[in-house]
N, C-alpha and C positions, 0 to 999 in steps of 0.2 A: 732523652731516653730515660724509663723509670730504673733505678737502681735496682740489682737484685739483694735479698735479703739473706744472710749467711746466719744461723741460731747453732751457737756453739754451747753445750751443756757439760758441765763441770762440778766440782765440789772439792772443798777446801778440807781434802783426807790427805794431810801431807803437802807436801809442796809440789809434789809433781803433776796432777791433774789441774791445777789453777796454772802454775806456772805454763804448762803446755799451751793450755787454750788463750793465755794473754801474749804467746810469742807468734801463733797460730795468727792472732787477730792483728798484732802488731805489721804483720809481714803482708796480710791480706790487703790491710788499711794503706801500706807504702805500694804496694804494685799494684792496687788496683780502688784504691779510694775514691774516685770520680766513678766506680762502676758497680761499687757493693757498698752495704751497709753490713756490720757486722755486730752483733748481739749477744752478751753472753748473759747465762743464765746458772744460778746452783741449784741442784738437783733438790737437797734438802730444805732449801728456801722455798721451792716449789712445795713442796709439801707443807712445810711449818716453818716459822722462825725458831719455832721452839725445840722441832727438832733437830732442825741445824744445830743450834746451839749445844743441845744436850749432846748430839751424836760427835760434834768436833769435842766436846770435855771426855765424852769416853775412850774414842780414840786416842788422845793426848795421854790420858791417864793409864790407859793399856799398856800403850807402847813405853810409856815412862815408869811406871811400877810394876805390873805385871805382864812382861813380853809372852809369857807363857800361855797366859788367857788369850792375847790377841792371835798369835800361832794357833791355838785350838779352836779361835773363832774362824780364822783363815782357813784352816782345813776342813772344819765342819763346811762352811758354806763353799767348797772347793765342789763342787758338782753340780750336772746338772738340776737335778730334781728340786735339790736346796735352791739354787738361783731362780728356778721358775714356780718355786712355792712363796719365797720372797715378793715375786712378781706379784704372782697373784691374789696375796693378803693386801697389798696397797695399790691394786688397778686401780679400784673406784676413785681412790683419792687422786693418784697419778694422772687418772686420764680424764679426772677435773682440773687440774691444775693444766695440762696440756693444752686441753680443749682452748681455755683462757689464756695460754703464753701463745698458741700458734695464731689466734686469732689476733691477740696484741701486735704480733711480729712478721704474722704472713710471709713464714721464710720458703725459700727456694732451692734449701739445701738445710741439712741437719745434720751437726757434727755432734760426736761424744768423746770427751777424754776421760770418764768415768763410769764403769761398767755393768754397775749392779742392778739398775732399772732399764738397761738396754734393750731387754727382751720384750719387755712391755711396752716401751716408748716404739720400738721400731714396728710393732703390730699395730699400734695405734696410727704411725706416722705412716704406714705402706697403706692402711686402709683409706687414710684422709687424703694422700698424696699420692698414690701409687706408682707414678710416672717420676716422683721426685728422690733424689738417691740419700741415702744414711751410711755416714762414714765412722768409724772408729779412730781413733790416735791412742794408741796404745802406748803408756807410760814407763812400762818395765822390761827388763829383758829376761828371757830364758824361762822365769818361773813364770806361767799364763794362769791365771785366776780362769777358771771356765766360765764365770761372768764373761769373759771378752770373746765368747768363741761362741753361744749359742743363739744371739740375737741375729736376725735376720738384715745382716749390714751386706750392704753391696761394696764396698771395700773396708779391707782394714791397714792402717799404715803404721809399719813396726820401725823400730830403730835401729835395726840389724841384721843381718845375713840369719843370725844362730836362733835370732827370736821367729823370722819366717819358716825357718826348718821345722820347729815346735810346734807352730798353727799348721803347717803342711803335716805333719805327724799326728795331727787332732783330727784331719780331717776337712782344712779350710781349704776351699781348692786355689790353686797357685794364682790364676788368675784375679781372684780377691783382694792379692796380697800386694801391699806397693813397700818398698824399701826405701825409704824415702828420708829415715833418721828422726832424731828427738827433736821435736821444735824448741830449740834454745833462744834467748833475746837477741835482735839485730846486735847487739852491743859487741857481743862474743866476733864480730867481725870486722869493728873498728882496731884501728891501728892506735898504740898509745904510749906516752914518754914516762918509760918503766922506773928512770930517776927520779924525774918529778913527782911520781906519785910515792915511790919511798921516802924522798927529801921533807915531803910533806908531811907524812907520817915522823919524823923525825927518826929516820933509821938509815943506816949507812949503806945509800945505793949500789956500793960495790962489792956487798957481802950476799951469800945464797939467802933467798927468803923461803921461809916456811910460814904457809898459813892456816890456820888452826880453827876449825869450828867447833864451838859447844853444841853438845846434841842435846836432846830433851831426854835423855836417858838418864841414868841416876847419878846424880852430882857427885858422890863420891870418885865415882869412876871417872867423871869430869875433870875432878881436882887434882889425881894422880895423874892423869894425861898433861895436863896443862903444866903441873910441877916437873914431869919427866922432859916435857920439850923444852920447858923454858930455863927452870932452874939448875943452877951449876955452870960449870964450864963448858963454853959452846963458840964457834966460830960464824954463827950465823943470823942473820934477822928473823923474828917470829912476832906476824902479825894475829892476836886473836879476836875472833868475833863471836859476841854471847848471842845474837839473835834475839829468839824467843824467851831462851833461856836468862832472864832478869835475875833471877835467884843466886846463879853461879858467881856474878858478878863481887858482890861481898866476900867471897871466899878466895880470890886470888888478887885482892886488894896489894899482896905483900908481894905481885909479881911486877905490878905496873910500872914502879920505878926502875926497874932493870934495865942494863944498856941494850938497846937497838931492839926494844919489846914496843909494840905498839894494843894497846888492849882498846876495840871498840865495842860499846854496848850495842848498836846498832849500827847498819850501814845500807844505803840504797845504789852502793858503789860496787857490788858485788863481782859483776863482769872485768871490773879495772883490777880489782884486788887480784885476781885469780891469774889474769893475765900478767901483773906484774911479780909474781911469786913462781918459783921453783918447784914446789911441793906442797900440795894440799892435804890435810891430817882432817879427815870429813867420815858423815855414816853413808851406807850404800843406797842412799834414796835415789830414785830414777832420776827425776830431775838433776839433783847436785851431780851423782856420776860423769852427766852427758855434757852437762857444762865444763867439767875438769877435763873430759874428753876433748870437746869442743875449744878449749883453751890451749889443749897439747900438755897439760900438766899431769905428772906422775900422781897418785895417790897413795895413801895410808889409810885402811880404811876402820876407823876404831868403834864402829857398831852397825850391826844388820839386824832391821828388824825381821824375827823368825816370819819366815812363810814369803810376805811379800817381796822383801828385799834378798832372798838367798839367791836368786838368778841374777840378781846386780853384780853381788860379789864374784859369782861364777865367772862372771864373761871377765871381771877384772883378773882374776887370775888366769884364765885361759889363755888372753891375749898378752899377757905381761903389761897391763895397764898399772899395775901398782901393787901393794902388799895389802892382804887382809889380815888383821892384828888376831892372834890366836884369842880364846876366851880367858877372863881372869888375870890375877896379876901377872903371870908368865908374860901374857901378850902384853902389857903395858911395859914391863921390865925390857922388852926389847925394842920398842920405840926409836932408842938411839942408835941402835944396830940398823934397823930398818933405814934410816935416814940417811945413814952413813954409804950403806948397800946402794941407794937410789941414785946418790950423788956420784958414786963410782961409776954405776953402769948409765950413768943418764944418757947415752948414745942409742943404748937399748931400747929403753922406755921411750925416746924420743921418735924412733923409728915405728916403734908398735903404735904409739898414740897419732905420730901422722896418719898413719893406716886407716886407721877406725875415725876419726876425727872429722866430725859433718857440721861446722859451723852456720852452713846456710840450707840447714834443713828445712824452718821454717817457711824460706821463698820458695823452695822445692815443693813444700805442702801446699802453701798459697797455690800456685803454680797450676798444680794437678786438681785442687778446689774449683779454682778459676775454670779450667777445661771441662767442669761436670755441669756448669750452668747453664 
């Protein structure tokens, strides 16, 4: 029997779109690897490698140095006419790229985790494959960009009920909304040996453990946060992860040798580090907060990208999943107090996180996609 082909379109604009695609692919291959081929394609690479690289640099730069510009761009494009205009001016090149891709991959179903060109892609897909499904996997909560809403999608998969309500208020029929969760890596389902992980990092396995992620934001702010969490008297472990922020490492050399501190430049073991920790300091990215929720770990949100991530921050505060820092120095100064509060009220946060946690979302999404083939 011939395998069905599943094509997932994504973009490397932030972490969420790509990680949602990878987790969905992972789950599909685990459950139905003998029945399906899963192909992933980057929207920007389809258009042009130059466009892809330039767009990624513009995204990183605006988020890091001029978030007000990014917010203005987000708000400017957050309208039906703007999205239709962007799709119209790129339709010829996108149509050509899609024709080539569809000929090469012959997909039986099309899935998108990045919305900007969904309007044009859905039009072309429906013309070519009127009986095949087009599905969106929405990667943020509550603050939903109009680009997610206007394409002719058969189904929109959302991470939670809050987001489903937003879509229904925007006129999306309830039967086209599937509340299946955000697809996180299947590593979040697996059990770990917490003490072994902490010992391997030369940390005290009996102490409370704080996991701190550097953001791509202002390194002056990053440095202040690292100093506030690590420096001085404390009774907890700290695991600091630089990720893509390589420039921060030289600035925190003075913290690396402190007792019960582990600083990692890069790691492919984020799920295990999250599960081995008791509290996570991170930005309000769609994928990141959903991973924290999947791991049932409370958060202190250190950075919110204007527009795009504001809904994620609202979700955290609404459901008592953590604390969102105030802007400026005052917010950073309150970090020790917030850590203390979350430790003291651990049962409250644990109960709230348990209610929202959905580490098997990728498997549920895979089962749903398979039902459409």
